[in-house]
mmCIF file of the C-alpha atoms, coordinates in Angstrom:
data_MODEL
# 
_entry.id   MODEL 
# 
loop_
_atom_site.group_PDB 
_atom_site.id 
_atom_site.type_symbol 
_atom_site.label_atom_id 
_atom_site.label_alt_id 
_atom_site.label_comp_id 
_atom_site.label_asym_id 
_atom_site.label_entity_id 
_atom_site.label_seq_id 
_atom_site.pdbx_PDB_ins_code 
_atom_site.Cartn_x 
_atom_site.Cartn_y 
_atom_site.Cartn_z 
_atom_site.occupancy 
_atom_site.B_iso_or_equiv 
_atom_site.pdbx_formal_charge 
_atom_site.auth_seq_id 
_atom_site.auth_comp_id 
_atom_site.auth_asym_id 
_atom_site.auth_atom_id 
_atom_site.pdbx_PDB_model_num 
ATOM 1   C CA . UNK A 1 1   ? 70.187 1.832   -46.013 1.00 0.00 ? 1   UNK A CA 1 
ATOM 2   C CA . UNK A 1 2   ? 69.148 -0.749  -47.740 1.00 0.00 ? 2   UNK A CA 1 
ATOM 3   C CA . UNK A 1 3   ? 68.183 -3.995  -46.375 1.00 0.00 ? 3   UNK A CA 1 
ATOM 4   C CA . UNK A 1 4   ? 66.426 -7.566  -46.373 1.00 0.00 ? 4   UNK A CA 1 
ATOM 5   C CA . UNK A 1 5   ? 64.579 -8.858  -43.477 1.00 0.00 ? 5   UNK A CA 1 
ATOM 6   C CA . UNK A 1 6   ? 61.663 -10.942 -42.652 1.00 0.00 ? 6   UNK A CA 1 
ATOM 7   C CA . UNK A 1 7   ? 58.115 -9.294  -42.439 1.00 0.00 ? 7   UNK A CA 1 
ATOM 8   C CA . UNK A 1 8   ? 55.842 -8.060  -39.225 1.00 0.00 ? 8   UNK A CA 1 
ATOM 9   C CA . UNK A 1 9   ? 52.701 -7.121  -39.217 1.00 0.00 ? 9   UNK A CA 1 
ATOM 10  C CA . UNK A 1 10  ? 53.650 -3.443  -38.923 1.00 0.00 ? 10  UNK A CA 1 
ATOM 11  C CA . UNK A 1 11  ? 54.357 -3.672  -42.453 1.00 0.00 ? 11  UNK A CA 1 
ATOM 12  C CA . UNK A 1 12  ? 51.269 -4.762  -43.766 1.00 0.00 ? 12  UNK A CA 1 
ATOM 13  C CA . UNK A 1 13  ? 50.407 -1.031  -44.790 1.00 0.00 ? 13  UNK A CA 1 
ATOM 14  C CA . UNK A 1 14  ? 53.332 -0.760  -47.521 1.00 0.00 ? 14  UNK A CA 1 
ATOM 15  C CA . UNK A 1 15  ? 53.721 -4.463  -48.357 1.00 0.00 ? 15  UNK A CA 1 
ATOM 16  C CA . UNK A 1 16  ? 49.868 -4.593  -48.921 1.00 0.00 ? 16  UNK A CA 1 
ATOM 17  C CA . UNK A 1 17  ? 50.624 -1.417  -51.185 1.00 0.00 ? 17  UNK A CA 1 
ATOM 18  C CA . UNK A 1 18  ? 53.383 -3.449  -53.160 1.00 0.00 ? 18  UNK A CA 1 
ATOM 19  C CA . UNK A 1 19  ? 51.564 -6.827  -52.778 1.00 0.00 ? 19  UNK A CA 1 
ATOM 20  C CA . UNK A 1 20  ? 48.544 -4.849  -55.043 1.00 0.00 ? 20  UNK A CA 1 
ATOM 21  C CA . UNK A 1 21  ? 51.839 -3.618  -57.247 1.00 0.00 ? 21  UNK A CA 1 
ATOM 22  C CA . UNK A 1 22  ? 52.865 -7.377  -57.768 1.00 0.00 ? 22  UNK A CA 1 
ATOM 23  C CA . UNK A 1 23  ? 48.645 -8.174  -58.542 1.00 0.00 ? 23  UNK A CA 1 
ATOM 24  C CA . UNK A 1 24  ? 48.310 -5.696  -60.783 1.00 0.00 ? 24  UNK A CA 1 
ATOM 25  C CA . UNK A 1 25  ? 51.557 -6.730  -62.951 1.00 0.00 ? 25  UNK A CA 1 
ATOM 26  C CA . UNK A 1 26  ? 49.437 -9.698  -63.143 1.00 0.00 ? 26  UNK A CA 1 
ATOM 27  C CA . UNK A 1 27  ? 46.794 -8.497  -64.412 1.00 0.00 ? 27  UNK A CA 1 
ATOM 28  C CA . UNK A 1 28  ? 44.648 -8.550  -61.650 1.00 0.00 ? 28  UNK A CA 1 
ATOM 29  C CA . UNK A 1 29  ? 42.187 -5.767  -60.310 1.00 0.00 ? 29  UNK A CA 1 
ATOM 30  C CA . UNK A 1 30  ? 43.884 -3.663  -57.631 1.00 0.00 ? 30  UNK A CA 1 
ATOM 31  C CA . UNK A 1 31  ? 42.385 -4.592  -54.243 1.00 0.00 ? 31  UNK A CA 1 
ATOM 32  C CA . UNK A 1 32  ? 44.468 -3.072  -51.631 1.00 0.00 ? 32  UNK A CA 1 
ATOM 33  C CA . UNK A 1 33  ? 41.938 -4.316  -48.394 1.00 0.00 ? 33  UNK A CA 1 
ATOM 34  C CA . UNK A 1 34  ? 41.992 -7.526  -49.839 1.00 0.00 ? 34  UNK A CA 1 
ATOM 35  C CA . UNK A 1 35  ? 45.966 -8.119  -50.106 1.00 0.00 ? 35  UNK A CA 1 
ATOM 36  C CA . UNK A 1 36  ? 46.425 -6.490  -46.817 1.00 0.00 ? 36  UNK A CA 1 
ATOM 37  C CA . UNK A 1 37  ? 43.785 -9.627  -45.512 1.00 0.00 ? 37  UNK A CA 1 
ATOM 38  C CA . UNK A 1 38  ? 45.854 -12.446 -47.812 1.00 0.00 ? 38  UNK A CA 1 
ATOM 39  C CA . UNK A 1 39  ? 48.960 -11.048 -46.088 1.00 0.00 ? 39  UNK A CA 1 
ATOM 40  C CA . UNK A 1 40  ? 47.776 -10.869 -42.547 1.00 0.00 ? 40  UNK A CA 1 
ATOM 41  C CA . UNK A 1 41  ? 46.218 -14.504 -42.645 1.00 0.00 ? 41  UNK A CA 1 
ATOM 42  C CA . UNK A 1 42  ? 49.796 -15.383 -44.002 1.00 0.00 ? 42  UNK A CA 1 
ATOM 43  C CA . UNK A 1 43  ? 51.991 -14.220 -41.319 1.00 0.00 ? 43  UNK A CA 1 
ATOM 44  C CA . UNK A 1 44  ? 49.774 -14.840 -38.376 1.00 0.00 ? 44  UNK A CA 1 
ATOM 45  C CA . UNK A 1 45  ? 49.058 -18.224 -39.562 1.00 0.00 ? 45  UNK A CA 1 
ATOM 46  C CA . UNK A 1 46  ? 52.789 -18.933 -40.327 1.00 0.00 ? 46  UNK A CA 1 
ATOM 47  C CA . UNK A 1 47  ? 51.483 -20.221 -43.829 1.00 0.00 ? 47  UNK A CA 1 
ATOM 48  C CA . UNK A 1 48  ? 54.194 -18.418 -45.862 1.00 0.00 ? 48  UNK A CA 1 
ATOM 49  C CA . UNK A 1 49  ? 57.653 -16.727 -45.071 1.00 0.00 ? 49  UNK A CA 1 
ATOM 50  C CA . UNK A 1 50  ? 57.846 -13.189 -46.274 1.00 0.00 ? 50  UNK A CA 1 
ATOM 51  C CA . UNK A 1 51  ? 60.660 -11.506 -46.482 1.00 0.00 ? 51  UNK A CA 1 
ATOM 52  C CA . UNK A 1 52  ? 61.128 -7.465  -47.339 1.00 0.00 ? 52  UNK A CA 1 
ATOM 53  C CA . UNK A 1 53  ? 63.523 -5.125  -48.653 1.00 0.00 ? 53  UNK A CA 1 
ATOM 54  C CA . UNK A 1 54  ? 64.046 -1.914  -47.471 1.00 0.00 ? 54  UNK A CA 1 
ATOM 55  C CA . UNK A 1 55  ? 65.861 1.303   -47.812 1.00 0.00 ? 55  UNK A CA 1 
ATOM 56  C CA . UNK A 1 56  ? 65.411 4.136   -45.483 1.00 0.00 ? 56  UNK A CA 1 
ATOM 57  C CA . UNK A 1 57  ? 62.231 2.950   -43.860 1.00 0.00 ? 57  UNK A CA 1 
ATOM 58  C CA . UNK A 1 58  ? 60.563 2.288   -47.129 1.00 0.00 ? 58  UNK A CA 1 
ATOM 59  C CA . UNK A 1 59  ? 59.831 -1.414  -48.543 1.00 0.00 ? 59  UNK A CA 1 
ATOM 60  C CA . UNK A 1 60  ? 61.139 -1.103  -52.046 1.00 0.00 ? 60  UNK A CA 1 
ATOM 61  C CA . UNK A 1 61  ? 60.006 -5.323  -52.534 1.00 0.00 ? 61  UNK A CA 1 
ATOM 62  C CA . UNK A 1 62  ? 58.979 -8.438  -51.164 1.00 0.00 ? 62  UNK A CA 1 
ATOM 63  C CA . UNK A 1 63  ? 59.751 -12.210 -51.551 1.00 0.00 ? 63  UNK A CA 1 
ATOM 64  C CA . UNK A 1 64  ? 56.908 -14.686 -50.785 1.00 0.00 ? 64  UNK A CA 1 
ATOM 65  C CA . UNK A 1 65  ? 58.122 -18.426 -49.933 1.00 0.00 ? 65  UNK A CA 1 
ATOM 66  C CA . UNK A 1 66  ? 55.848 -21.084 -49.707 1.00 0.00 ? 66  UNK A CA 1 
ATOM 67  C CA . UNK A 1 67  ? 56.603 -24.739 -48.207 1.00 0.00 ? 67  UNK A CA 1 
ATOM 68  C CA . UNK A 1 68  ? 56.504 -27.950 -49.991 1.00 0.00 ? 68  UNK A CA 1 
ATOM 69  C CA . UNK A 1 69  ? 57.913 -31.549 -49.700 1.00 0.00 ? 69  UNK A CA 1 
ATOM 70  C CA . UNK A 1 70  ? 59.575 -33.658 -51.866 1.00 0.00 ? 70  UNK A CA 1 
ATOM 71  C CA . UNK A 1 71  ? 58.513 -37.213 -51.036 1.00 0.00 ? 71  UNK A CA 1 
ATOM 72  C CA . UNK A 1 72  ? 61.232 -38.710 -53.376 1.00 0.00 ? 72  UNK A CA 1 
ATOM 73  C CA . UNK A 1 73  ? 64.243 -36.264 -51.475 1.00 0.00 ? 73  UNK A CA 1 
ATOM 74  C CA . UNK A 1 74  ? 62.297 -36.951 -48.370 1.00 0.00 ? 74  UNK A CA 1 
ATOM 75  C CA . UNK A 1 75  ? 63.043 -33.075 -47.325 1.00 0.00 ? 75  UNK A CA 1 
ATOM 76  C CA . UNK A 1 76  ? 61.016 -29.734 -47.508 1.00 0.00 ? 76  UNK A CA 1 
ATOM 77  C CA . UNK A 1 77  ? 61.091 -27.437 -50.422 1.00 0.00 ? 77  UNK A CA 1 
ATOM 78  C CA . UNK A 1 78  ? 60.562 -24.152 -51.072 1.00 0.00 ? 78  UNK A CA 1 
ATOM 79  C CA . UNK A 1 79  ? 57.956 -22.421 -53.539 1.00 0.00 ? 79  UNK A CA 1 
ATOM 80  C CA . UNK A 1 80  ? 59.163 -19.089 -54.383 1.00 0.00 ? 80  UNK A CA 1 
ATOM 81  C CA . UNK A 1 81  ? 56.017 -17.817 -55.490 1.00 0.00 ? 81  UNK A CA 1 
ATOM 82  C CA . UNK A 1 82  ? 56.042 -14.036 -55.894 1.00 0.00 ? 82  UNK A CA 1 
ATOM 83  C CA . UNK A 1 83  ? 58.998 -11.636 -56.024 1.00 0.00 ? 83  UNK A CA 1 
ATOM 84  C CA . UNK A 1 84  ? 58.297 -8.026  -56.671 1.00 0.00 ? 84  UNK A CA 1 
ATOM 85  C CA . UNK A 1 85  ? 60.195 -5.098  -56.180 1.00 0.00 ? 85  UNK A CA 1 
ATOM 86  C CA . UNK A 1 86  ? 58.838 -1.322  -56.998 1.00 0.00 ? 86  UNK A CA 1 
ATOM 87  C CA . UNK A 1 87  ? 59.410 0.036   -60.367 1.00 0.00 ? 87  UNK A CA 1 
ATOM 88  C CA . UNK A 1 88  ? 61.144 2.963   -59.076 1.00 0.00 ? 88  UNK A CA 1 
ATOM 89  C CA . UNK A 1 89  ? 63.710 0.730   -57.291 1.00 0.00 ? 89  UNK A CA 1 
ATOM 90  C CA . UNK A 1 90  ? 64.513 -1.770  -59.976 1.00 0.00 ? 90  UNK A CA 1 
ATOM 91  C CA . UNK A 1 91  ? 68.196 -2.125  -60.973 1.00 0.00 ? 91  UNK A CA 1 
ATOM 92  C CA . UNK A 1 92  ? 69.686 -1.352  -58.129 1.00 0.00 ? 92  UNK A CA 1 
ATOM 93  C CA . UNK A 1 93  ? 70.111 -5.179  -56.480 1.00 0.00 ? 93  UNK A CA 1 
ATOM 94  C CA . UNK A 1 94  ? 66.853 -5.767  -54.719 1.00 0.00 ? 94  UNK A CA 1 
ATOM 95  C CA . UNK A 1 95  ? 65.541 -8.396  -56.596 1.00 0.00 ? 95  UNK A CA 1 
ATOM 96  C CA . UNK A 1 96  ? 69.042 -10.486 -55.827 1.00 0.00 ? 96  UNK A CA 1 
ATOM 97  C CA . UNK A 1 97  ? 68.878 -9.649  -52.095 1.00 0.00 ? 97  UNK A CA 1 
ATOM 98  C CA . UNK A 1 98  ? 65.800 -11.151 -51.850 1.00 0.00 ? 98  UNK A CA 1 
ATOM 99  C CA . UNK A 1 99  ? 67.136 -14.284 -53.706 1.00 0.00 ? 99  UNK A CA 1 
ATOM 100 C CA . UNK A 1 100 ? 69.888 -14.102 -51.378 1.00 0.00 ? 100 UNK A CA 1 
ATOM 101 C CA . UNK A 1 101 ? 67.488 -13.842 -48.238 1.00 0.00 ? 101 UNK A CA 1 
ATOM 102 C CA . UNK A 1 102 ? 65.700 -16.934 -49.863 1.00 0.00 ? 102 UNK A CA 1 
ATOM 103 C CA . UNK A 1 103 ? 68.727 -19.500 -50.292 1.00 0.00 ? 103 UNK A CA 1 
ATOM 104 C CA . UNK A 1 104 ? 69.049 -18.459 -46.606 1.00 0.00 ? 104 UNK A CA 1 
ATOM 105 C CA . UNK A 1 105 ? 66.133 -19.521 -45.144 1.00 0.00 ? 105 UNK A CA 1 
ATOM 106 C CA . UNK A 1 106 ? 66.696 -22.531 -47.508 1.00 0.00 ? 106 UNK A CA 1 
ATOM 107 C CA . UNK A 1 107 ? 69.857 -23.674 -45.998 1.00 0.00 ? 107 UNK A CA 1 
ATOM 108 C CA . UNK A 1 108 ? 68.755 -22.723 -42.362 1.00 0.00 ? 108 UNK A CA 1 
ATOM 109 C CA . UNK A 1 109 ? 65.605 -24.937 -42.752 1.00 0.00 ? 109 UNK A CA 1 
ATOM 110 C CA . UNK A 1 110 ? 67.346 -28.014 -44.311 1.00 0.00 ? 110 UNK A CA 1 
ATOM 111 C CA . UNK A 1 111 ? 65.561 -27.778 -47.264 1.00 0.00 ? 111 UNK A CA 1 
ATOM 112 C CA . UNK A 1 112 ? 66.896 -29.335 -50.608 1.00 0.00 ? 112 UNK A CA 1 
ATOM 113 C CA . UNK A 1 113 ? 66.101 -26.187 -52.574 1.00 0.00 ? 113 UNK A CA 1 
ATOM 114 C CA . UNK A 1 114 ? 63.831 -23.368 -54.253 1.00 0.00 ? 114 UNK A CA 1 
ATOM 115 C CA . UNK A 1 115 ? 61.293 -24.088 -56.900 1.00 0.00 ? 115 UNK A CA 1 
ATOM 116 C CA . UNK A 1 116 ? 59.816 -21.495 -59.096 1.00 0.00 ? 116 UNK A CA 1 
ATOM 117 C CA . UNK A 1 117 ? 57.820 -20.911 -61.691 1.00 0.00 ? 117 UNK A CA 1 
ATOM 118 C CA . UNK A 1 118 ? 57.932 -17.544 -64.151 1.00 0.00 ? 118 UNK A CA 1 
ATOM 119 C CA . UNK A 1 119 ? 56.259 -17.104 -67.679 1.00 0.00 ? 119 UNK A CA 1 
ATOM 120 C CA . UNK A 1 120 ? 58.405 -17.371 -70.611 1.00 0.00 ? 120 UNK A CA 1 
ATOM 121 C CA . UNK A 1 121 ? 57.671 -14.048 -71.526 1.00 0.00 ? 121 UNK A CA 1 
ATOM 122 C CA . UNK A 1 122 ? 59.035 -12.621 -68.206 1.00 0.00 ? 122 UNK A CA 1 
ATOM 123 C CA . UNK A 1 123 ? 62.622 -11.485 -69.804 1.00 0.00 ? 123 UNK A CA 1 
ATOM 124 C CA . UNK A 1 124 ? 63.655 -9.664  -66.987 1.00 0.00 ? 124 UNK A CA 1 
ATOM 125 C CA . UNK A 1 125 ? 62.992 -12.582 -64.370 1.00 0.00 ? 125 UNK A CA 1 
ATOM 126 C CA . UNK A 1 126 ? 64.724 -15.315 -67.027 1.00 0.00 ? 126 UNK A CA 1 
ATOM 127 C CA . UNK A 1 127 ? 67.668 -13.093 -66.720 1.00 0.00 ? 127 UNK A CA 1 
ATOM 128 C CA . UNK A 1 128 ? 67.630 -12.490 -63.182 1.00 0.00 ? 128 UNK A CA 1 
ATOM 129 C CA . UNK A 1 129 ? 67.232 -16.249 -62.142 1.00 0.00 ? 129 UNK A CA 1 
ATOM 130 C CA . UNK A 1 130 ? 69.818 -18.118 -64.090 1.00 0.00 ? 130 UNK A CA 1 
ATOM 131 C CA . UNK A 1 131 ? 71.878 -15.279 -62.624 1.00 0.00 ? 131 UNK A CA 1 
ATOM 132 C CA . UNK A 1 132 ? 71.374 -16.091 -59.074 1.00 0.00 ? 132 UNK A CA 1 
ATOM 133 C CA . UNK A 1 133 ? 72.465 -19.948 -59.749 1.00 0.00 ? 133 UNK A CA 1 
ATOM 134 C CA . UNK A 1 134 ? 68.767 -21.449 -60.917 1.00 0.00 ? 134 UNK A CA 1 
ATOM 135 C CA . UNK A 1 135 ? 68.812 -23.614 -63.720 1.00 0.00 ? 135 UNK A CA 1 
ATOM 136 C CA . UNK A 1 136 ? 66.133 -24.265 -66.005 1.00 0.00 ? 136 UNK A CA 1 
ATOM 137 C CA . UNK A 1 137 ? 64.348 -27.507 -65.767 1.00 0.00 ? 137 UNK A CA 1 
ATOM 138 C CA . UNK A 1 138 ? 62.699 -28.079 -69.018 1.00 0.00 ? 138 UNK A CA 1 
ATOM 139 C CA . UNK A 1 139 ? 62.209 -31.939 -68.935 1.00 0.00 ? 139 UNK A CA 1 
ATOM 140 C CA . UNK A 1 140 ? 58.980 -32.208 -67.291 1.00 0.00 ? 140 UNK A CA 1 
ATOM 141 C CA . UNK A 1 141 ? 55.681 -30.822 -68.307 1.00 0.00 ? 141 UNK A CA 1 
ATOM 142 C CA . UNK A 1 142 ? 53.813 -28.661 -65.685 1.00 0.00 ? 142 UNK A CA 1 
ATOM 143 C CA . UNK A 1 143 ? 50.237 -29.109 -65.767 1.00 0.00 ? 143 UNK A CA 1 
ATOM 144 C CA . UNK A 1 144 ? 47.429 -27.592 -63.804 1.00 0.00 ? 144 UNK A CA 1 
ATOM 145 C CA . UNK A 1 145 ? 43.947 -28.080 -62.938 1.00 0.00 ? 145 UNK A CA 1 
ATOM 146 C CA . UNK A 1 146 ? 41.880 -25.098 -62.138 1.00 0.00 ? 146 UNK A CA 1 
ATOM 147 C CA . UNK A 1 147 ? 38.702 -25.344 -59.745 1.00 0.00 ? 147 UNK A CA 1 
ATOM 148 C CA . UNK A 1 148 ? 37.376 -21.641 -60.924 1.00 0.00 ? 148 UNK A CA 1 
# 
């Protein structure tokens, strides 16, 4: 049976493995203990909302959203920062289910929308997001300042 639900502390062992796979996908070194600590802090401090996809008790994917606010709209926004499905479970609709769960969070929190960023070379994501109702917003320049 496949479903999505809010992550809980007892998910940390499996969730940390998925998060580590996600980070490796983005060319970061594997570090499961650090992943577990990071996710534990997010869950305990309620810094983000994490939802998991599971099938028969096994976590297959996750989405993590961070709260933001729009000053011009004077409403909450959600930043969909992380979306990942284990490669053995791709093509089964988990990503779309996780996105729909994210939209439900947006509606229930009376937020004005969900923002996300993905690489121009992420062919799967660049097909997935528009198919789920996201619009490419290309009328602004995105800048980043990094302290490292």
